[in-house]
ZAMARGU-4260 file (C-alpha; in steps of 0.2 Angstrom, whole numbers, plus 5000, padded with zeros to 4 digits):
<rodrens>
0) 5000/5000/5000 | 5015/5012/5004 | 5020/5009/4986 | 5004/5015/4979 | 5003/5030/4991
5) 5019/5036/4984 | 5013/5033/4967 | 4998/5044/4970 | 5010/5057/4976 | 5021/5057/4961
10) 5010/5053/4946 | 5000/5067/4938 | 4982/5066/4932 | 4982/5065/4913 | 4981/5083/4905
15) 4985/5092/4922 | 5001/5096/4932 | 4992/5090/4948 | 4996/5074/4956 | 4983/5061/4960
20) 4985/5063/4979 | 4983/5082/4978 | 4968/5081/4966 | 4960/5068/4978 | 4963/5080/4993
25) 4956/5094/4984 | 4941/5084/4978 | 4936/5078/4995 | 4938/5096/5002 | 4926/5103/4989
30) 4912/5090/4992 | 4900/5090/5007 | 4900/5102/5021 | 4883/5107/5015 | 4872/5119/5025
35) 4859/5113/5038 | 4843/5124/5037 | 4829/5126/5048 | 4813/5122/5038 | 4798/5122/5049
40) 4790/5119/5067 | 4776/5106/5067 | 4767/5102/5083 | 4781/5110/5093 | 4794/5099/5084
45) 4808/5108/5074 | 4812/5101/5057 | 4830/5104/5049 | 4837/5098/5032 | 4854/5097/5025
50) 4854/5105/5008 | 4864/5094/4996 | 4862/5104/4980 | 4877/5114/4985 | 4888/5099/4980
55) 4897/5104/4965 | 4896/5090/4952 | 4878/5083/4952 | 4871/5096/4964 | 4865/5081/4975
60) 4871/5070/4989 | 4878/5058/4976 | 4894/5068/4975 | 4898/5061/4992 | 4895/5043/4986
65) 4904/5045/4970 | 4919/5053/4978 | 4922/5039/4990 | 4918/5025/4978 | 4931/5032/4965
70) 4945/5037/4977 | 4943/5023/4990 | 4952/5009/4979 | 4965/5022/4973 | 4969/5027/4991
75) 4970/5009/4997 | 4981/5004/4983 | 4968/4992/4976 | 4969/4999/4958 | 4983/5008/4949
80) 4975/5024/4942 | 4986/5021/4926 | 4977/5005/4922 | 4966/5007/4907 | 4951/5002/4916
85) 4933/5007/4912 | 4924/5011/4929 | 4906/5005/4926 | 4891/5009/4937 | 4872/5008/4936
90) 4862/5023/4940 | 4845/5031/4937 | 4852/5049/4938 | 4862/5059/4950 | 4875/5046/4955
95) 4879/5044/4936 | 4881/5062/4934 | 4893/5063/4949 | 4902/5047/4945 | 4905/5053/4927
100) 4911/5071/4931 | 4922/5065/4946 | 4929/5051/4934 | 4934/5065/4922 | 4941/5075/4936
105) 4952/5060/4941 | 4957/5056/4923 | 4947/5039/4923 | 4936/5032/4910 | 4918/5029/4916
110) 4903/5020/4909 | 4885/5023/4916 | 4872/5010/4913 | 4854/5017/4915 | 4837/5009/4917
115) 4825/5009/4902 | 4813/5020/4912 | 4824/5035/4915 | 4818/5052/4909 | 4825/5061/4894
120) 4831/5076/4905 | 4841/5065/4917 | 4848/5054/4902 | 4855/5070/4894 | 4863/5076/4910
125) 4871/5059/4912 | 4876/5058/4894 | 4885/5075/4895 | 4894/5070/4911 | 4902/5053/4908
130) 4914/5045/4896 | 4901/5033/4890 | 4883/5030/4894 | 4870/5017/4888 | 4851/5013/4891
135) 4847/4995/4897 | 4835/4987/4885 | 4817/4985/4891 | 4813/4969/4900 | 4831/4965/4903
140) 4828/4959/4921 | 4813/4950/4926 | 4812/4959/4943 | 4808/4975/4935 | 4815/4989/4924
145) 4824/4998/4939 | 4834/4982/4942 | 4838/4980/4924 | 4852/4992/4924 | 4860/4984/4939
150) 4860/4967/4930 | 4866/4974/4914 | 4881/4983/4923 | 4886/4966/4931 | 4884/4957/4914
155) 4896/4969/4905 | 4909/4968/4919 | 4908/4949/4920 | 4911/4948/4901 | 4928/4957/4903
160) 4933/4959/4921 | 4951/4964/4916 | 4944/4979/4906 | 4930/4985/4918 | 4930/4990/4936
165) 4913/4987/4944 | 4910/4997/4960 | 4892/4993/4963 | 4884/5007/4974 | 4871/4994/4981
170) 4884/4984/4990 | 4900/4995/4991 | 4906/4998/5008 | 4913/5015/5002 | 4895/5021/4999
175) 4892/5018/5018 | 4909/5026/5023 | 4905/5042/5013 | 4891/5046/5025 | 4898/5038/5041
180) 4913/5049/5039 | 4905/5065/5031 | 4886/5066/5032 | 4884/5059/5049 | 4897/5070/5058
185) 4891/5086/5049 | 4873/5083/5055 | 4880/5080/5073 | 4891/5096/5072 | 4878/5107/5065
190) 4864/5101/5077 | 4876/5102/5091 | 4871/5084/5096 | 4853/5089/5099 | 4846/5078/5085
195) 4833/5065/5091 | 4826/5059/5075 | 4834/5056/5057 | 4821/5053/5043 | 4828/5048/5026
200) 4822/5038/5011 | 4833/5025/5003 | 4840/5021/4986 | 4855/5011/4989 | 4854/5013/5008
205) 4871/5022/5009 | 4866/5038/5016 | 4854/5032/5030 | 4865/5017/5035 | 4881/5027/5035
210) 4873/5042/5045 | 4864/5029/5057 | 4881/5020/5060 | 4888/5037/5066 | 4873/5042/5076
215) 4871/5026/5085 | 4889/5027/5091 | 4886/5045/5097 | 4869/5042/5105 | 4860/5025/5103
220) 4844/5033/5108 | 4843/5043/5091 | 4828/5036/5081 | 4832/5031/5063 | 4816/5032/5053
225) 4817/5025/5035 | 4805/5032/5022 | 4796/5020/5010 | 4787/5026/4994 | 4773/5018/4985
230) 4774/5004/4973 | 4776/5010/4955 | 4782/5027/4961 | 4789/5041/4950 | 4803/5047/4961
235) 4820/5044/4954 | 4834/5038/4964 | 4824/5029/4978 | 4817/5012/4979 | 4801/5003/4985
240) 4808/4986/4992 | 4792/4977/4989 | 4794/4979/4970 | 4813/4980/4968 | 4829/4972/4975
245) 4833/4977/4993 | 4851/4982/4992 | 4865/4972/5001 | 4870/4988/5010 | 4852/4990/5017
250) 4849/4971/5020 | 4865/4969/5030 | 4862/4984/5041 | 4843/4984/5043 | 4845/4982/5062
255) 4850/5001/5063 | 4832/5006/5057 | 4820/5009/5071 | 4804/5013/5062 | 4797/5015/5044
260) 4785/5028/5037 | 4776/5026/5020 | 4773/5041/5008 | 4764/5041/4991 | 4769/5051/4976
265) 4755/5064/4978 | 4761/5068/4996 | 4779/5069/4990 | 4775/5080/4975 | 4764/5092/4985
270) 4778/5093/4998 | 4791/5097/4984 | 4780/5111/4976 | 4778/5118/4994 | 4797/5119/4996
275) 4798/5128/4980 | 4786/5141/4986 | 4797/5143/5001 | 4812/5146/4990 | 4820/5128/4991
280) 4821/5122/4973 | 4823/5104/4978 | 4819/5088/4969 | 4805/5075/4972 | 4816/5064/4983
285) 4818/5080/4994 | 4799/5082/4994 | 4798/5064/4999 | 4809/5066/5014 | 4801/5082/5019
290) 4783/5075/5018 | 4789/5061/5030 | 4797/5073/5042 | 4781/5083/5043 | 4770/5067/5045
295) 4782/5061/5059 | 4782/5078/5068 | 4763/5078/5069 | 4763/5062/5079 | 4778/5065/5091
300) 4782/5076/5105 | 4799/5085/5110 | 4808/5080/5094 | 4822/5088/5085 | 4820/5081/5067
305) 4833/5081/5054 | 4832/5075/5036 | 4841/5078/5020 | 4836/5086/5004 | 4847/5075/4992
310) 4843/5083/4975 | 4839/5099/4965 | 4824/5102/4955 | 4833/5099/4938 | 4827/5081/4936
315) 4810/5084/4944 | 4801/5099/4936 | 4793/5089/4922 | 4787/5076/4935 | 4779/5089/4945
320) 4771/5097/4930 | 4764/5080/4924 | 4757/5074/4941 | 4750/5090/4949 | 4738/5102/4941
325) 4742/5121/4941 | 4727/5123/4953 | 4735/5110/4965 | 4751/5119/4965 | 4744/5136/4968
330) 4733/5129/4983 | 4748/5122/4992 | 4751/5132/5007 | 4754/5120/5021 | 4764/5106/5013
</rodrens>
């Protein structure tokens, strides 16, 4: 490993005068440390949210995940950055954008495999971010279209493991580390340790599991509430575990979850539109978390509730437009 650390300190990223070690340090310094904003008080319970669209690459929480997944194996000496590998990953949106842009920043080739159900706006954003991108054929996986991209990425990797490096965000420990080492400590510092309840939805499980690991070490009484959306939902980047694969990250750490709360599309979309009216231009996954935090606040007492707004409005405007009427949006005054 010492040999690889020296290599990172001496080799320069292609097309730059900067060493890999220096660039990785600068990358990690520029991702995370997002603001925590007071959003509302419901039934005497304060709700705060971390605003992740301040991250520089995908304007989402996925910058944290992509940073750790790409730099982790380089820093540990598992992969030589000069190996002509194609770093492959499946994604329905923001992770693909972050992965592609950070890959370019580190001089790495990337291939993002997307599900057939991805929207055109998201597809174009990913396509413009990565070295290469492909859409999974419809019906590729019998479990459903959302799992098709995962299966397709694995199949490409297995076809030529010498050429491809599969990181697999759904099982990668670096995904958890990203949030155990950054998101969790930031929440703790910004709330001065007053947080009583964390409410988060799950895609891979990395954010909620990583933050939960950190919180439980600080104070085992902190309540971790996972948000589950309806079957057939239209919110990108999150999963309903009844209709799609439960990621290994989540399955292996589910004991950290204290409770669940279910939110449907309409609740999430109305909450998203309400946030826009308040000046928070977040995506539908943010609305999902916010709707869950409000619902929880109405049933609890004496809580300091924290959630996270993981995405910006960029991939969500057309979704809101398609599922809420203009009158519904105008009438939203209380989330």
